[in-house]
C-alpha beads as a LAMMPS data file, in Angstrom:
LAMMPS data file: protein, C-alpha beads

368 atoms
367 bonds

1 atom types
1 bond types

-500.0 500.0 xlo xhi
-500.0 500.0 ylo yhi
-500.0 500.0 zlo zhi

Masses

1 110.0

Atoms # bond

1 1 1 -129.216 28.181 54.930
2 1 1 -125.567 27.468 56.517
3 1 1 -125.339 29.880 59.973
4 1 1 -124.312 33.466 59.365
5 1 1 -120.471 33.970 61.458
6 1 1 -119.536 36.910 63.573
7 1 1 -117.704 37.985 60.108
8 1 1 -120.851 38.663 58.210
9 1 1 -121.781 41.597 60.536
10 1 1 -120.734 45.448 61.417
11 1 1 -118.195 45.878 64.275
12 1 1 -120.520 48.442 65.916
13 1 1 -124.031 46.043 65.776
14 1 1 -121.328 43.108 67.101
15 1 1 -120.316 45.462 69.739
16 1 1 -123.288 46.848 70.589
17 1 1 -125.069 42.896 70.950
18 1 1 -121.723 42.227 72.778
19 1 1 -123.794 44.288 75.620
20 1 1 -126.817 43.742 75.295
21 1 1 -126.277 40.428 76.055
22 1 1 -123.848 41.455 79.001
23 1 1 -126.824 43.211 80.422
24 1 1 -128.831 41.134 79.867
25 1 1 -127.087 37.832 81.613
26 1 1 -126.620 39.541 84.213
27 1 1 -130.638 40.640 85.014
28 1 1 -131.485 36.995 84.245
29 1 1 -128.736 35.602 86.774
30 1 1 -130.655 38.484 89.179
31 1 1 -133.841 37.318 88.154
32 1 1 -132.763 33.893 89.190
33 1 1 -131.128 34.305 92.537
34 1 1 -134.562 36.921 93.395
35 1 1 -136.454 33.961 93.133
36 1 1 -134.968 32.165 95.325
37 1 1 -136.234 34.020 98.163
38 1 1 -139.912 34.629 96.197
39 1 1 -140.500 31.169 94.442
40 1 1 -144.208 32.773 93.413
41 1 1 -142.965 36.186 92.616
42 1 1 -144.908 36.507 89.030
43 1 1 -143.157 40.149 88.531
44 1 1 -140.017 38.312 88.322
45 1 1 -140.875 35.953 87.167
46 1 1 -141.845 38.034 84.080
47 1 1 -138.845 40.032 84.323
48 1 1 -136.965 37.391 83.581
49 1 1 -139.458 36.160 80.233
50 1 1 -139.055 39.896 78.997
51 1 1 -135.370 39.591 79.489
52 1 1 -135.112 35.939 77.989
53 1 1 -137.411 37.561 74.879
54 1 1 -135.535 40.572 74.417
55 1 1 -132.229 38.188 73.761
56 1 1 -133.919 35.770 71.854
57 1 1 -136.009 38.519 69.618
58 1 1 -132.273 40.270 68.461
59 1 1 -131.036 36.993 67.575
60 1 1 -134.329 36.325 65.445
61 1 1 -133.373 39.445 63.872
62 1 1 -130.214 39.333 62.826
63 1 1 -130.453 36.105 61.791
64 1 1 -128.435 34.020 64.378
65 1 1 -131.187 31.402 64.430
66 1 1 -128.791 28.970 65.890
67 1 1 -128.933 29.600 69.763
68 1 1 -133.193 30.172 69.177
69 1 1 -134.606 26.267 70.431
70 1 1 -133.016 26.713 73.861
71 1 1 -134.294 30.399 74.201
72 1 1 -137.780 29.269 72.976
73 1 1 -137.826 26.150 75.741
74 1 1 -137.069 28.560 78.501
75 1 1 -139.639 30.550 77.837
76 1 1 -141.657 27.932 77.169
77 1 1 -141.383 27.206 80.958
78 1 1 -141.436 30.450 82.048
79 1 1 -145.059 31.048 80.418
80 1 1 -146.463 28.313 82.274
81 1 1 -145.362 30.063 85.667
82 1 1 -146.540 32.894 84.489
83 1 1 -149.932 31.048 84.062
84 1 1 -149.747 29.221 86.885
85 1 1 -150.104 25.847 85.530
86 1 1 -146.874 24.954 87.484
87 1 1 -144.711 26.066 90.672
88 1 1 -140.869 27.792 90.483
89 1 1 -138.391 25.405 92.628
90 1 1 -135.648 25.456 93.244
91 1 1 -134.648 22.681 90.850
92 1 1 -135.995 24.188 87.927
93 1 1 -134.293 27.601 88.934
94 1 1 -130.934 25.550 87.996
95 1 1 -132.512 24.061 85.091
96 1 1 -133.071 28.071 83.379
97 1 1 -129.950 28.670 85.372
98 1 1 -127.850 26.144 84.438
99 1 1 -129.671 26.754 80.467
100 1 1 -129.140 30.508 80.332
101 1 1 -125.461 29.914 81.384
102 1 1 -125.347 28.180 78.343
103 1 1 -126.721 29.619 75.757
104 1 1 -124.941 33.417 77.183
105 1 1 -121.414 31.272 76.522
106 1 1 -121.775 29.386 73.249
107 1 1 -122.800 33.324 72.555
108 1 1 -120.232 34.648 74.001
109 1 1 -117.942 32.256 72.086
110 1 1 -119.972 33.100 68.322
111 1 1 -119.178 36.810 69.214
112 1 1 -115.268 35.558 69.915
113 1 1 -114.946 33.972 66.948
114 1 1 -115.054 29.896 68.089
115 1 1 -116.399 27.612 66.029
116 1 1 -117.201 24.517 67.783
117 1 1 -120.949 25.046 68.564
118 1 1 -122.196 21.364 68.959
119 1 1 -125.975 21.776 67.589
120 1 1 -127.166 19.057 67.553
121 1 1 -126.712 18.683 71.397
122 1 1 -128.137 22.119 71.224
123 1 1 -131.634 20.916 69.988
124 1 1 -131.658 18.017 72.171
125 1 1 -131.233 19.619 75.086
126 1 1 -133.871 22.183 73.855
127 1 1 -136.372 19.078 73.039
128 1 1 -135.700 17.907 76.756
129 1 1 -136.693 21.172 78.661
130 1 1 -139.364 22.254 76.386
131 1 1 -141.050 18.749 77.570
132 1 1 -141.396 19.862 80.959
133 1 1 -144.149 21.999 79.741
134 1 1 -145.858 20.151 78.573
135 1 1 -145.466 17.962 82.506
136 1 1 -147.488 17.967 85.942
137 1 1 -146.697 16.677 89.196
138 1 1 -143.826 13.574 89.823
139 1 1 -143.509 13.480 85.913
140 1 1 -142.893 16.873 86.269
141 1 1 -140.108 16.728 89.226
142 1 1 -138.599 13.767 87.951
143 1 1 -138.366 15.163 84.116
144 1 1 -136.189 18.091 86.051
145 1 1 -133.404 16.289 87.601
146 1 1 -133.120 14.857 84.729
147 1 1 -131.800 17.757 82.885
148 1 1 -130.158 18.574 85.703
149 1 1 -128.258 16.330 86.074
150 1 1 -127.520 16.211 82.337
151 1 1 -126.191 19.712 82.865
152 1 1 -124.488 19.452 85.762
153 1 1 -123.123 15.263 86.329
154 1 1 -121.935 16.182 90.132
155 1 1 -125.204 16.340 91.155
156 1 1 -126.072 13.176 90.167
157 1 1 -126.140 11.469 93.502
158 1 1 -123.048 10.310 94.688
159 1 1 -123.093 5.972 95.528
160 1 1 -119.288 5.296 96.484
161 1 1 -119.277 7.525 99.610
162 1 1 -117.009 5.006 101.809
163 1 1 -114.731 4.960 99.321
164 1 1 -114.520 9.093 99.066
165 1 1 -114.468 9.120 103.198
166 1 1 -110.520 7.030 103.271
167 1 1 -108.861 8.860 100.502
168 1 1 -106.429 10.734 101.759
169 1 1 -104.393 13.404 99.444
170 1 1 -101.625 13.484 101.916
171 1 1 -100.013 10.739 103.338
172 1 1 -98.532 10.642 106.666
173 1 1 -95.046 11.539 105.480
174 1 1 -96.250 15.122 104.390
175 1 1 -97.695 15.997 107.393
176 1 1 -96.945 16.228 110.326
177 1 1 -98.876 13.934 112.939
178 1 1 -100.635 16.773 114.562
179 1 1 -102.610 17.478 111.276
180 1 1 -103.221 14.003 110.108
181 1 1 -105.222 13.906 113.409
182 1 1 -106.926 17.179 113.054
183 1 1 -107.966 15.120 109.529
184 1 1 -108.803 12.172 110.889
185 1 1 -111.593 14.357 113.285
186 1 1 -112.804 15.663 110.555
187 1 1 -113.661 12.808 108.668
188 1 1 -115.509 11.754 111.803
189 1 1 -117.148 14.632 111.998
190 1 1 -118.643 14.168 108.257
191 1 1 -120.871 11.126 109.322
192 1 1 -122.919 13.719 111.399
193 1 1 -122.384 16.755 108.879
194 1 1 -125.728 17.132 106.962
195 1 1 -122.905 17.414 103.764
196 1 1 -122.067 13.685 104.126
197 1 1 -118.684 11.931 103.560
198 1 1 -116.511 13.683 101.117
199 1 1 -117.383 16.649 102.901
200 1 1 -113.624 16.815 103.833
201 1 1 -111.854 15.829 100.961
202 1 1 -113.662 18.219 98.673
203 1 1 -113.272 21.453 101.133
204 1 1 -109.363 20.771 101.175
205 1 1 -108.740 20.217 97.130
206 1 1 -110.864 23.886 97.135
207 1 1 -109.694 25.461 100.338
208 1 1 -106.105 24.265 98.438
209 1 1 -106.285 25.291 94.797
210 1 1 -107.278 28.675 95.895
211 1 1 -104.740 29.268 97.853
212 1 1 -101.795 28.065 95.796
213 1 1 -103.098 30.222 92.867
214 1 1 -103.180 33.181 95.457
215 1 1 -99.069 32.092 95.652
216 1 1 -99.750 29.919 99.067
217 1 1 -99.653 33.118 100.931
218 1 1 -100.935 30.908 104.361
219 1 1 -99.607 29.028 105.630
220 1 1 -100.155 25.635 104.671
221 1 1 -100.452 23.273 108.206
222 1 1 -102.475 26.182 109.641
223 1 1 -104.796 26.069 106.723
224 1 1 -105.835 23.000 106.678
225 1 1 -105.814 22.708 110.414
226 1 1 -108.465 25.666 109.880
227 1 1 -110.668 23.629 107.436
228 1 1 -110.468 20.769 109.642
229 1 1 -111.607 21.737 113.405
230 1 1 -113.629 24.854 111.947
231 1 1 -117.031 22.461 112.507
232 1 1 -115.557 20.272 115.464
233 1 1 -118.435 21.777 117.605
234 1 1 -120.887 21.126 115.358
235 1 1 -120.002 16.987 115.808
236 1 1 -121.304 18.012 119.625
237 1 1 -124.886 19.291 119.322
238 1 1 -127.745 16.995 117.959
239 1 1 -127.916 15.455 115.167
240 1 1 -131.314 17.163 113.556
241 1 1 -129.920 20.307 114.433
242 1 1 -128.030 20.549 111.429
243 1 1 -130.657 19.071 109.284
244 1 1 -133.249 21.799 110.416
245 1 1 -131.613 24.886 109.714
246 1 1 -134.414 27.033 108.642
247 1 1 -136.785 26.328 111.453
248 1 1 -134.120 27.344 114.745
249 1 1 -135.250 28.624 117.513
250 1 1 -133.367 31.471 118.689
251 1 1 -131.755 29.594 121.413
252 1 1 -130.579 26.506 118.895
253 1 1 -129.435 30.102 116.265
254 1 1 -127.210 31.478 119.327
255 1 1 -125.688 27.761 119.827
256 1 1 -125.195 27.119 116.572
257 1 1 -123.595 30.670 116.263
258 1 1 -120.729 29.173 118.933
259 1 1 -119.699 26.811 117.222
260 1 1 -116.772 29.633 116.090
261 1 1 -115.713 30.140 119.294
262 1 1 -115.653 27.223 120.856
263 1 1 -113.423 25.430 118.549
264 1 1 -110.916 28.969 119.156
265 1 1 -110.722 28.289 122.657
266 1 1 -109.993 25.031 122.648
267 1 1 -106.628 25.153 120.266
268 1 1 -105.783 29.210 120.804
269 1 1 -104.017 27.762 124.784
270 1 1 -101.727 26.318 122.041
271 1 1 -99.263 28.834 120.105
272 1 1 -97.871 26.779 117.988
273 1 1 -102.003 26.956 116.057
274 1 1 -102.482 30.697 116.811
275 1 1 -103.548 31.272 113.208
276 1 1 -105.460 28.360 112.409
277 1 1 -107.014 29.506 115.078
278 1 1 -108.024 33.147 113.902
279 1 1 -109.049 31.371 110.725
280 1 1 -111.355 29.814 112.598
281 1 1 -112.719 32.042 114.803
282 1 1 -112.799 35.324 111.916
283 1 1 -114.924 32.308 108.993
284 1 1 -117.852 33.377 109.634
285 1 1 -117.167 37.004 109.316
286 1 1 -118.199 38.883 106.563
287 1 1 -116.084 41.885 105.236
288 1 1 -119.484 44.143 105.249
289 1 1 -119.462 43.409 108.957
290 1 1 -122.662 41.499 108.983
291 1 1 -120.856 38.278 109.504
292 1 1 -120.278 36.892 113.865
293 1 1 -119.796 36.550 116.091
294 1 1 -117.956 40.160 116.168
295 1 1 -118.502 41.864 112.985
296 1 1 -115.117 42.754 111.853
297 1 1 -115.193 43.908 108.523
298 1 1 -112.381 43.543 105.649
299 1 1 -109.565 44.662 106.891
300 1 1 -110.141 42.685 110.185
301 1 1 -110.194 39.447 109.113
302 1 1 -107.487 37.535 108.496
303 1 1 -106.598 35.685 105.220
304 1 1 -107.137 32.298 106.076
305 1 1 -110.474 33.061 106.670
306 1 1 -111.467 35.030 103.861
307 1 1 -110.618 31.617 102.089
308 1 1 -112.502 29.618 104.002
309 1 1 -115.919 31.856 103.819
310 1 1 -115.572 30.649 100.637
311 1 1 -115.324 27.476 100.334
312 1 1 -117.494 26.738 103.535
313 1 1 -120.571 28.842 101.436
314 1 1 -119.174 26.850 97.779
315 1 1 -119.729 23.241 100.333
316 1 1 -123.336 24.153 101.657
317 1 1 -124.631 25.759 98.491
318 1 1 -123.522 22.291 96.532
319 1 1 -124.262 19.625 98.893
320 1 1 -127.899 21.148 99.724
321 1 1 -130.400 19.443 99.849
322 1 1 -133.583 21.972 98.998
323 1 1 -135.437 19.544 96.578
324 1 1 -134.540 15.879 96.953
325 1 1 -132.665 13.652 99.171
326 1 1 -129.311 13.480 98.298
327 1 1 -130.002 16.054 95.725
328 1 1 -126.580 18.268 95.230
329 1 1 -126.641 21.764 93.462
330 1 1 -124.803 22.754 90.868
331 1 1 -121.326 23.977 90.836
332 1 1 -122.888 27.040 88.527
333 1 1 -125.468 28.023 91.230
334 1 1 -123.064 28.524 93.579
335 1 1 -120.904 30.104 91.507
336 1 1 -122.761 32.959 90.548
337 1 1 -124.537 33.347 94.115
338 1 1 -120.656 33.698 95.685
339 1 1 -119.753 36.465 93.008
340 1 1 -123.244 38.385 93.244
341 1 1 -121.432 38.594 96.938
342 1 1 -117.866 40.110 95.910
343 1 1 -117.374 42.538 97.615
344 1 1 -120.095 42.756 100.107
345 1 1 -120.346 39.386 101.860
346 1 1 -116.961 38.423 100.348
347 1 1 -112.899 39.803 99.377
348 1 1 -112.955 39.915 95.577
349 1 1 -109.548 39.123 95.178
350 1 1 -110.483 35.706 96.958
351 1 1 -113.120 35.051 95.212
352 1 1 -110.841 35.679 91.908
353 1 1 -109.204 32.782 93.230
354 1 1 -112.084 30.297 93.697
355 1 1 -113.310 31.316 90.065
356 1 1 -110.135 29.816 88.882
357 1 1 -110.095 27.299 91.254
358 1 1 -113.575 25.609 90.922
359 1 1 -112.740 25.745 86.989
360 1 1 -110.191 23.222 87.562
361 1 1 -112.867 21.220 89.743
362 1 1 -115.405 21.379 87.055
363 1 1 -112.560 20.608 84.468
364 1 1 -111.876 17.441 86.489
365 1 1 -115.559 16.111 87.497
366 1 1 -116.141 16.555 83.525
367 1 1 -113.271 14.632 82.728
368 1 1 -114.749 11.054 85.080

Bonds

1 1 1 2
2 1 2 3
3 1 3 4
4 1 4 5
5 1 5 6
6 1 6 7
7 1 7 8
8 1 8 9
9 1 9 10
10 1 10 11
11 1 11 12
12 1 12 13
13 1 13 14
14 1 14 15
15 1 15 16
16 1 16 17
17 1 17 18
18 1 18 19
19 1 19 20
20 1 20 21
21 1 21 22
22 1 22 23
23 1 23 24
24 1 24 25
25 1 25 26
26 1 26 27
27 1 27 28
28 1 28 29
29 1 29 30
30 1 30 31
31 1 31 32
32 1 32 33
33 1 33 34
34 1 34 35
35 1 35 36
36 1 36 37
37 1 37 38
38 1 38 39
39 1 39 40
40 1 40 41
41 1 41 42
42 1 42 43
43 1 43 44
44 1 44 45
45 1 45 46
46 1 46 47
47 1 47 48
48 1 48 49
49 1 49 50
50 1 50 51
51 1 51 52
52 1 52 53
53 1 53 54
54 1 54 55
55 1 55 56
56 1 56 57
57 1 57 58
58 1 58 59
59 1 59 60
60 1 60 61
61 1 61 62
62 1 62 63
63 1 63 64
64 1 64 65
65 1 65 66
66 1 66 67
67 1 67 68
68 1 68 69
69 1 69 70
70 1 70 71
71 1 71 72
72 1 72 73
73 1 73 74
74 1 74 75
75 1 75 76
76 1 76 77
77 1 77 78
78 1 78 79
79 1 79 80
80 1 80 81
81 1 81 82
82 1 82 83
83 1 83 84
84 1 84 85
85 1 85 86
86 1 86 87
87 1 87 88
88 1 88 89
89 1 89 90
90 1 90 91
91 1 91 92
92 1 92 93
93 1 93 94
94 1 94 95
95 1 95 96
96 1 96 97
97 1 97 98
98 1 98 99
99 1 99 100
100 1 100 101
101 1 101 102
102 1 102 103
103 1 103 104
104 1 104 105
105 1 105 106
106 1 106 107
107 1 107 108
108 1 108 109
109 1 109 110
110 1 110 111
111 1 111 112
112 1 112 113
113 1 113 114
114 1 114 115
115 1 115 116
116 1 116 117
117 1 117 118
118 1 118 119
119 1 119 120
120 1 120 121
121 1 121 122
122 1 122 123
123 1 123 124
124 1 124 125
125 1 125 126
126 1 126 127
127 1 127 128
128 1 128 129
129 1 129 130
130 1 130 131
131 1 131 132
132 1 132 133
133 1 133 134
134 1 134 135
135 1 135 136
136 1 136 137
137 1 137 138
138 1 138 139
139 1 139 140
140 1 140 141
141 1 141 142
142 1 142 143
143 1 143 144
144 1 144 145
145 1 145 146
146 1 146 147
147 1 147 148
148 1 148 149
149 1 149 150
150 1 150 151
151 1 151 152
152 1 152 153
153 1 153 154
154 1 154 155
155 1 155 156
156 1 156 157
157 1 157 158
158 1 158 159
159 1 159 160
160 1 160 161
161 1 161 162
162 1 162 163
163 1 163 164
164 1 164 165
165 1 165 166
166 1 166 167
167 1 167 168
168 1 168 169
169 1 169 170
170 1 170 171
171 1 171 172
172 1 172 173
173 1 173 174
174 1 174 175
175 1 175 176
176 1 176 177
177 1 177 178
178 1 178 179
179 1 179 180
180 1 180 181
181 1 181 182
182 1 182 183
183 1 183 184
184 1 184 185
185 1 185 186
186 1 186 187
187 1 187 188
188 1 188 189
189 1 189 190
190 1 190 191
191 1 191 192
192 1 192 193
193 1 193 194
194 1 194 195
195 1 195 196
196 1 196 197
197 1 197 198
198 1 198 199
199 1 199 200
200 1 200 201
201 1 201 202
202 1 202 203
203 1 203 204
204 1 204 205
205 1 205 206
206 1 206 207
207 1 207 208
208 1 208 209
209 1 209 210
210 1 210 211
211 1 211 212
212 1 212 213
213 1 213 214
214 1 214 215
215 1 215 216
216 1 216 217
217 1 217 218
218 1 218 219
219 1 219 220
220 1 220 221
221 1 221 222
222 1 222 223
223 1 223 224
224 1 224 225
225 1 225 226
226 1 226 227
227 1 227 228
228 1 228 229
229 1 229 230
230 1 230 231
231 1 231 232
232 1 232 233
233 1 233 234
234 1 234 235
235 1 235 236
236 1 236 237
237 1 237 238
238 1 238 239
239 1 239 240
240 1 240 241
241 1 241 242
242 1 242 243
243 1 243 244
244 1 244 245
245 1 245 246
246 1 246 247
247 1 247 248
248 1 248 249
249 1 249 250
250 1 250 251
251 1 251 252
252 1 252 253
253 1 253 254
254 1 254 255
255 1 255 256
256 1 256 257
257 1 257 258
258 1 258 259
259 1 259 260
260 1 260 261
261 1 261 262
262 1 262 263
263 1 263 264
264 1 264 265
265 1 265 266
266 1 266 267
267 1 267 268
268 1 268 269
269 1 269 270
270 1 270 271
271 1 271 272
272 1 272 273
273 1 273 274
274 1 274 275
275 1 275 276
276 1 276 277
277 1 277 278
278 1 278 279
279 1 279 280
280 1 280 281
281 1 281 282
282 1 282 283
283 1 283 284
284 1 284 285
285 1 285 286
286 1 286 287
287 1 287 288
288 1 288 289
289 1 289 290
290 1 290 291
291 1 291 292
292 1 292 293
293 1 293 294
294 1 294 295
295 1 295 296
296 1 296 297
297 1 297 298
298 1 298 299
299 1 299 300
300 1 300 301
301 1 301 302
302 1 302 303
303 1 303 304
304 1 304 305
305 1 305 306
306 1 306 307
307 1 307 308
308 1 308 309
309 1 309 310
310 1 310 311
311 1 311 312
312 1 312 313
313 1 313 314
314 1 314 315
315 1 315 316
316 1 316 317
317 1 317 318
318 1 318 319
319 1 319 320
320 1 320 321
321 1 321 322
322 1 322 323
323 1 323 324
324 1 324 325
325 1 325 326
326 1 326 327
327 1 327 328
328 1 328 329
329 1 329 330
330 1 330 331
331 1 331 332
332 1 332 333
333 1 333 334
334 1 334 335
335 1 335 336
336 1 336 337
337 1 337 338
338 1 338 339
339 1 339 340
340 1 340 341
341 1 341 342
342 1 342 343
343 1 343 344
344 1 344 345
345 1 345 346
346 1 346 347
347 1 347 348
348 1 348 349
349 1 349 350
350 1 350 351
351 1 351 352
352 1 352 353
353 1 353 354
354 1 354 355
355 1 355 356
356 1 356 357
357 1 357 358
358 1 358 359
359 1 359 360
360 1 360 361
361 1 361 362
362 1 362 363
363 1 363 364
364 1 364 365
365 1 365 366
366 1 366 367
367 1 367 368
């Protein structure tokens, strides 16, 4: 039987379905974020299973069957976690997040009458995820990474990092000599960064897009300088320190936190870079006052630092080495986490510009 369309349903029923899906989407995202911190929480896994099962049941009752295979596959995986046959890992969490994100996006298009659903692709993905429920150990881990790289191509390890390292977005004629010099310093810092070559280019593109979407309220040269120099002091720390953030001693952590003041002191002596120095000093402040070094709140933090805080966080999440050497995290993971903290850690206005800018990046990556 042909799939139903939105025109087959009563308007009130559609409205109820839309509200239910929005609520369950938020709940599922919350559960997955909670599992990042407490991966062994059976209670959270049960809550996630229940919400997925509710969505699947509602769609089944309404006869909207085309989206059920992937939801069933997600249930199968969650059932193995509930029975402790497999363990929750960050990589599996990303697979679940991407799968649910795809399903909710497709349902949103269905509700809005957009008919571009690819049933074959959807079913094939569901089959690959269902297979996870039958695997264990090395095969289980490899299947997770295979599915993850299919759903989020940006997580595939980059093979031509040296070529990317030498790519410049502006010529010497387009920027002054000082900014060009700072760029070269940043590229050198990348060699010691746990995120590797390409960090400068990635952060530059996202930051410039965000500023452009906002109407360029931040001077471009000041923003570039802050972007290139904000982690300069980290290059002088012992190389292994940046790779073991979770195991830092109190003394080590104080050294890490000092990197913003060290760079600020270095360039604030030059009046021409006053704005860049302020951006650097503030970029680890958070609008709820939980940041450092001065626990500033929203109105006390400069706009450039609010932007850089988001860009820095996005880079840290997507480039983490949490579950496999040189394995990236998907963009969706970073987008969800940053949006969850809008209004608490991050400025909501800049988060909106981030959402638009990151869409551009996603489209660019998808076309490669």
